[in-house]
N, C-alpha and C positions, 0 to 999 in steps of 0.2 A: 236396390236402386238408390244411390245417394242423392243428396241435395245438389242441384245444379250450381247454386251460388257458392257452395263450399269449395269448388275447384277453381281457385284463382291461379294456381300453378298446376302444371300437367306433367309430372315426372314420368309417368308410364307412357303417355302419348309422345313425349319428347324422344323416347327411345325408338319410336316406330318411323323408319325410313322406307320400309318395304313390308308387304304382308308377311314375309318370312319371319320378321321379327316377332310376330304374334305367336308363332309356333315354338319360339324359344322361351315364352313366358309361362309361369305357373298359373293355375286356374285362379288363385286369389289375386294375382296381378292383372289377369284379364278382367276380373270384376271391377277393379279400380280403373282400368283402361276404359271400360264401357261408360263409367260415370264421367270420366274426363272427356270422352268423345262426345257424349251428350252435351256437356257444357260448351265444348268447342263448336259443335254444330249450331247450337243456339246462338252463340256469339257471332258466328259467321253470318247467319241469315238475318240477325238483328241489324247487321251493318250493311248487307247487300240486298236484302229482300230475296224472295224465292219460295221454294216449296218447303215449308217448315214441318207441318204435321206429319207427313208421310216419312220424312227423314228421321224425325225423333222416334217414330214408331218402329223403326227397324235397327236401332242401335245394337241391341243384343244379338239379333240375327246376323248383322254385318260382322260383328266381332267373332261370333261363333263360326261362321262360314270361313272367314279368313284364317282362323286358328286351326281349323280341321282340314280344309282343302288347300291345294297348292296352286294358286294362280301365279303366272298366266298359263301354265300347262293345263291345269284344270280350268275349265271355262265357266265363268260366273256371268249369268245373263239376267239383268234386271228388267222386268217387264215395265214398260213406260219409261222407267229409269229416273223419274222425278224424285225418287227416294234415295238417289245414289250419293248424296253429299257425304255421309259418313264413309262410304266406300272410297270416295275420292281422297278424303283426308288420310286414310290408311294406305293409300297406294301411291304415295310420293308427291301428292299435290297440295299438301296442307298450306304451304306458303303462298300458293297461287289463289287460294279460295277467297281471299279478301277482295278479289276482282271478279268473283263469280257472276256469270251472266252479263258481264260488261264487255265492251269492245276490247279485244285482245286477251280477255280472261277465259277461264274454263267455262265450258258449256254447262247448262243446268241439267243436261242429260248425258248418258254415256256416249262416247265418240271413239271409234276405233283409232282415229288419227291422233287422239289425245294421249292415250296410254295403252300399253300392251295388256293391262289388266281390264280394259273395257273390251270384252270379247265380241260384243255385238252392239251396234248403235241402236238407239230406240228413242221414242218420244210419243209415238202412237201406241195404243194399248193392244194387249192380247197376242203379241208376236213371239213371246219368249219361248214357249214350248215348241213351236214350229222350228225356230232357229236352233234351239237346243237339240232337238231330234236330228236336225241336219248335222250338227257337230258329232253326235253319238254315232250316227250311221257312217260318217266319214272316218271315225276312229276304227270302226269294224272293217273298213275298206283300206286301212293302212295309214291314215293321216296321224300325225303326231299330236293327238288329243288325249288328255287324261279323262278324268271324270267331268261330267257336265251338270251344272246346278242352275236351275231356273227359279227365280223368285217372282211370284205373280200374286197380285192382290189389288187393293184399291178399286174393286169393282171390275178389274180386267177379266176375271174368270167368267163374267156374265156374257162376254162376246162370243159369237159363233166360232170365230177362228180358234179360240182356245179349245173348244170342244172338238173341232176338226183335228187339232193336233193331239189331244188326248186319245181320240179314237184311233188315230194312226200309230201313235206311240204304243198304245196297249196291244195293237195287233202285231207290231214288229217285235216287241219284247226286248228292245235294247236297254242296257243299263243307263238309267237317266234319273236324276233327282229333281223333283219338282217340290218347291216349298211354297205352300199356299199361305201368304201373309194375310190372314183374315182379321181385318180391323173393323168389319161391319160397316165400312164407308167407302165411297168413291170420292167424287168432288161434291156432288149433290147426294142426299140420302139414297141408299141403294133401293132398287125396285126389282120385282120379278120373283118367280118361284125359286130360283137358285139361291137367292139371298136368304129366303126362308129355310131352305134345306141346310145351308151353312149355319144359320142361327141355331137350328136344332142340334147339329153336330157339336157346335161350340158351347152350347148351354151348360154342360157339366163344368167346363173350365171356368166359365164366367161365374158360375155358382159356387165354385170351389170344390166340386165333386170330381170323381174320377171315372164314372161309368160312361160308356159309350151307348147312346140310345138306339142306334140302328146301323145297319150296313150302309156304307156310304156309296154315293153315286160313283165315286172314283174306283172303287173295287169292281164295280160292274163294267168299267172301262178297261179292266185288266191291270190296274195299278195295285201295288202293295201299299195299303193305306196305314199310316201311323199317326196317332193323335186322337183328338186334339191335344196339343201341349201348350203350356204357357210360354208365349213368345218373348216374355221379359224375364224369364227364369234362365239366366245365362248358364248356370251350373247344369241344369237339366238339358238345355239345348246342346251344350258341349257333349254331354254323355250320349244323348240320342244321335247326334250327327256322327260321332265316332263309331257307334255301333252300326248305324246304317251304312257308313262308308266301308266298314270292315266286312259286313255280311250281305249288303244289298245286291240283289240280282234282279235283272229286268227293271222295268220302270217303277219308281218309288215315289209316293207323295206324302210329304210331311205337312200336316195341318197345324200351323202355329197361330194361336189366337193372340192378337196384339191390340194395343190402343193407339189410335192416331194422336200424335202430340204427346206421347207418354213422357212423364217426368216434368212437364211444364204445364202448370195448372190452367193458365188461360187457353192454351191450345187443346187441352183435354176437355175443357168445359164447352168450347165452341169450335169443334174440329172443322166445320165447314168454313168458318171465317179465318182459320189459320192453316187452311190447305195451301194457299198461295198468299204471301204477305208482302207488303212494302216494308221499308225499314221500320223498326219499332224499338220501343224502350223495354228492355227485359224486365225490369222491376214491376212496371205497371201493365205491360202487354199492349200499350196503346201504340197503334200503327201511325206512321207519318202519313199525313194526307196533304198533298199539294192543293192549294186553292184552285178549284176548277174554274176556267173561264167560261165554260159552256157545258151543258149536259153531254154525257157520252152518247155515241151513236147507238149503242145497245139500248140505253134507256129511252132514247128517242123512238127507236123502233118499237119497243114494248108499249110505250105510251100511245103511239099511233095505232098499234094493233088493237089495244083495248078500246080506243075510240071507234074503230071500225066494228069491233065485235059487239059493242053496245047497240049498234043499229042492225047488225046482221047476225042472227043466232046460228047461222051455219058455219061461222068462222071458228076453227079450232087451231090449237098450237101444239106442235110436236117438237121434242128435243131428245137428244141421245146423251143422257147423263150430264148435260151442261145447262141445267135450268137457270142457274144464276148467271153463268157466262153469256147466255144468249138473251136474257131478259124474259124467258118464259116463266120464271118464278113470279115476276110482276103480273103477267097475264093470269097466271094460275091463282093468285090471291083474289082476283076479281071474278074469274070464271073457273073455279076448281074442277068442275065437271067437263070442261072443254080443254084442259091442259093435260098433256101426256108426256111423261118422261119414260122412255122405253129402255133405258139403260144404255150401256156402250154397245149399240146395235144400229149403226147407221143404215146398213142394208135393210134391216127390218123397218126402220123408221120411214124410209122412202116408200117401200111397198105398202106399208100400213097407211101412209098418206094417200097412195094411189087408190087403195080400196075405199077410203073415205071420200075421195074425189069422185070415184065411180058411183058412189051412193048419193051424190048431190051435195055433199058438204064442201066447205072451202078450207082445206088444210093449209096451214103455213108451217113448213118444215124448216125450223131454225137451227142451222148447223154451221160451225166454222168452215171456212173454205177448205182448210187443210184436211178436215175430217170428212167432208163431202166426197172426196176422192174415193173413199172406201166403199161407196155405194154406186159406183158408176154404172155397173151392169143394170142395176135396178132403175136408175135414171133413164137409161136407154130403153130397156126392154119393157119395164112395167109402167113407165110414165110417158116417155116421148112416143114410143111406138103406138100407144093407144090414145095419144093426144089428150091425156087427162090433165085437167087444170090444177095441178099441184103448184103451190106457191113456195118458192125456195128463198128464204131469207138468209143470205150468205154473209155471215159475220166474219170479222178478222180478215177481210180482203186486203191484199197487198202485204207489205212488210210489217211485222208485228212488234219488233223490239227485242226484249231480253230473251224471249223463248227461241229466237233464232230461226234458222232455215227449216227446221222440222215443223214449225207452226205457221210459216208464211203462206199466204193465200195467193199463189202465183198463177195457177193453171186453170181456174174455173171458167174463165171467159173462153179460152180455147176449146175446152172439152164440152162446153154447153152450147156455144153458138154454132157449132157444126151439126147440131141435131135438128132435123126437120121439125118445124112447128114450134120451136122454142123461142120465147122472147127473153132477151137478156138486157138488163139495165144496170147502171152504176150511178150511185148518188154522188154528186159533187159537193154537197154540204148537207147539214142535218135537215134543213127545210125541204130540200129535194127528196130526202129519205121519207119524210112524212107523205109527200105526194106519191112516191113510189109504192108505199104500203097501200094507199088508197087505190092506186092503179092496179096493183096485184089483186086486191079484194074484188075489184069490178071485172077482172079479166077472166072469162070463162072459155076462151077460144084456144085451149091448150096450155101447156106448162109455161110458167113465167118465173124468172129469177131476178133478184136485185141484190147487189153487193155493196158493202159499206165497210169501213175500216175499224180497227181497234182505236180506242181513245176518245177524247172529247171532240166536240164539233168546233165549228169556226166562230160560233156566236151569232149565227143567222137567226133572224126572228122566226119563230115557229108558229104556224097556223094551228088553230084549235083542231082542225081536221083537214086532211089532205084533199087536193084537187086531182081528179083523174086526168092523167096526161094523155095526149094523143099518141097512140102507139107509133113508134118509129120516127118521132120528130124531136130534133134537138133544138138548141136555142143559141143565139148570138149574144154574148155578154158585152163585148166592146168591139167597135168597128174600127178597122184600120184599112190600109191600102196596099202595103207591100207584102206582108207575111200573115199567114193565118195559123194560129195555134189551136188545134182541135183536140180538146181534152176529153178523156173518158174516165170519170171518177174524180177523186179528190185531188188529183194533180192540177185541178183548175186553179187553186190558189197560187201555186208556183208559176203557172202560166201567166197569171195576172201580174205577179211580181216581175217575171221576165219581160213582160210587155212594157212595164215602166222603165226597166233598164235599157231596153232596146230604143225607147223613145229618146233617151239621152244620147244615143248614137245616131239619131235622125231616122230610125227605122220605125215605120208605123205598122202596128200589128193588130189584126183582128183576133179576138179570143172567143171561141165557141165551146159550148158544153154539149157533147154528142148525146148524152143521156142513154142512148140505145146502141148496143153493138149488134143486136139483131131484133127486129129488122133495122138496117141502117137508114139514116135519113139521107137518102141518095140525092135528093134535091139540094139540101144544104151542102153536102160534100161537093157536088158539081159546081155550085155557085162559088164556093171557096176556091175551088181549083181554077175556075174561069176568071176570077177577079184578083188573083194574087200571084206574085212571082214564086212563092214558096209556101207549101203547106206542111206543117209538122204535126203528126199525131203523137199524143202523149198518154200513156196508160200505166197503171200499177200492176201489170201482169207480164207473163212471159211472152216471148215472140210466138206468133201464131194466133194472136188474139185480135183485138180491135183493129190495130194498124194493118194487120194482114188482111182482114176483111175489107178494109177501105181500099187497099191495093188491088185486091181481087176484083172489086167492083169497077174501079177505074180502068184496069186492064181489059176487062170484058167490054167496056164501052169505048175502048180505043183512045182513052184520054191520057195515056202515058206516052204517047208517041210524039216526043219532042216538045211537050208543052210545059206546064208549070212543074217546077221541081218539087219533090216530096221526100220527107224523111220520117222514119218511124222511131219513136223513143219508147223502149220497153225495158223490162228487167233484163239484165245480161244473161248469157247462157252459162250461168254459174249459180251456186247457192251462196247467198250473202250471209256472212257470219253475224252473230248477235251483236247488238249495240242498241243505242236508242233508235227510235224510228227515224229521226232526223239523220243520225249518223249512217243508218243503213241505206236510206234513199240517196244520200250523198255518195256512198260507196257504189251504189247502183247506177249513178250518173243520171238521176232524175230530179235533181234540185233545180231551183230557178236559174242558178248560174250555168248549169249544164244546158238548160233549154236555150238560154241566151247564146251560149257558145255554139250550139248546133246551128242556130239561125245565122250567126255571123260567119261561120265557116262555110255554110251552104250558099250564101249569096256571093255572086261575083264581086270582085273588088271595085269594079267600076260602078256597080249599082250602089255600093255602100257610100261612095263619095257623092253621088248625085242621084238618089233614088227618086223615081216618079211613079205615081200610081199606074198600075197596069191599064186601068180604064182610060188613061190619058195617052197611052202609047199607041202607035199605029198598029192596029190589030183588029182581027175580026171577032175577038172575044166579046162576050156579052157584057153589058153594063151591069153594075150591081142592082139586084132586084130588091123589092121591099123586104125580102127574106133576110137581107143583110143588116137590117136595122136592129140595134140592140133591144133585146127584150128586157122588161123590168126584172130585176134580180130577186 
């Protein structure tokens, strides 16, 4: 492994337009190519930000696989695929990589639409072996598929789905290559018995010995196990892969021991901090940090949870391999005996929380919205059906920016609010989040969820401890007379911005914060409907969520029969490509200007010219009640 800084020119890499070019190189040229590829990958991520440590850790594996196997006929599947940057460089996308994870640029994950060399799209963990087995079985049934190679690591082997696939693959006996990229890390430090088993298997390689200590778990699944081998010894990898491809029959697992961040000292010394990075200086390793205007929602949640836990010893926190991402690491530093990282195992996390709740504890299950989808059966069967008071802290709600559609939190409101007995909240700012943590801590009448976005807050003043909110009650922020903007979540700020723009047009708008999707504040909704010409619901989720629940209530009450107009603003029926969060919300049609546009287009032209309050028009509608007075913010 050469010095990264020594490769200012890249003669070998310049020869690569397609993976087939690697198969025309001599092994010594491939060695130089690997060093150049490591330097190129480092240079790209230093400029764009992204997943650095995992990509640097698979440089030799990537070169060896493409030098031995023949993609796209051979199918290469990267589990999670956040380590795919070197693969993208070698598969015709080198020039595009300087716009990685930006609007119009390559995704940070594999995408079938992006390249024929991306056999299967990914971003959630532990799916590669299942997908690979599908390709292998299709080949036996006549599909034009060559060999199938699945690369899995970064903790993904700890998830149940990977074991389900190993079990099925071992039973079917199809020719399938699984490469275990064992870097002894995921995002947070690994946990669980499997990681200890892999440590024992890898110990000889890490110690520089060659003995295998025991029969591996994978052999008991029916795989031919090879290794462990040094995942940074390119010469050895080439020899091993060539032999396995020539002689392999049935399912084969190659155990490669790697180092996260290999070849770049700052990343090797702090692999957790260099898993995902912002732009950084290569020489010093210092990452670019924008001056934060306010603390992040994640930090606000963690701080609020610590405050509640200091008073109530029954509060515990659970995360699924995302301790730093969810703020559970902050909680764990204060209450180590009450913080649990269960690994990449969302299904287990939810039912584990259900067992804790059934025992009188107060579990807070902190999971990204996009990953909570993986545990839906457990949410329904183990939590909701038994009316157990599990608290769900749903981070990364809405659109998330550079990680794109695979990590968007679009669907949780729809799939939680239709469950009997569930309470569903959304924070409109960080102060509201503090109150919702307190509300969840006090709530024992069934499961409760509160959602909040990625990124920093609005700068709202934070209370030392939250106030318990009345369940199912929203609040009016600003009072108007023509139009009501009813927000659920952090689209409240664009609603207030749209209100100011509408005022310039002579349109007076009420802005309300729903707080709850379930139970709805039906009194507030009916008041808004009775005293305005138009009600617009605005949310950061897919259709079938908050707005649909409002419509369902109004229809059931007969309030849609020729009365106030209503419009729902949701995420569109499409997956929004990556960009900044602001760019993504603009593409989704949920910015302030889009809210203004919906109002202007919905109101009749006559009313735009001379609008008068509904309460002054000849009507049997009710006058505004005290409910419509703005609440202190």
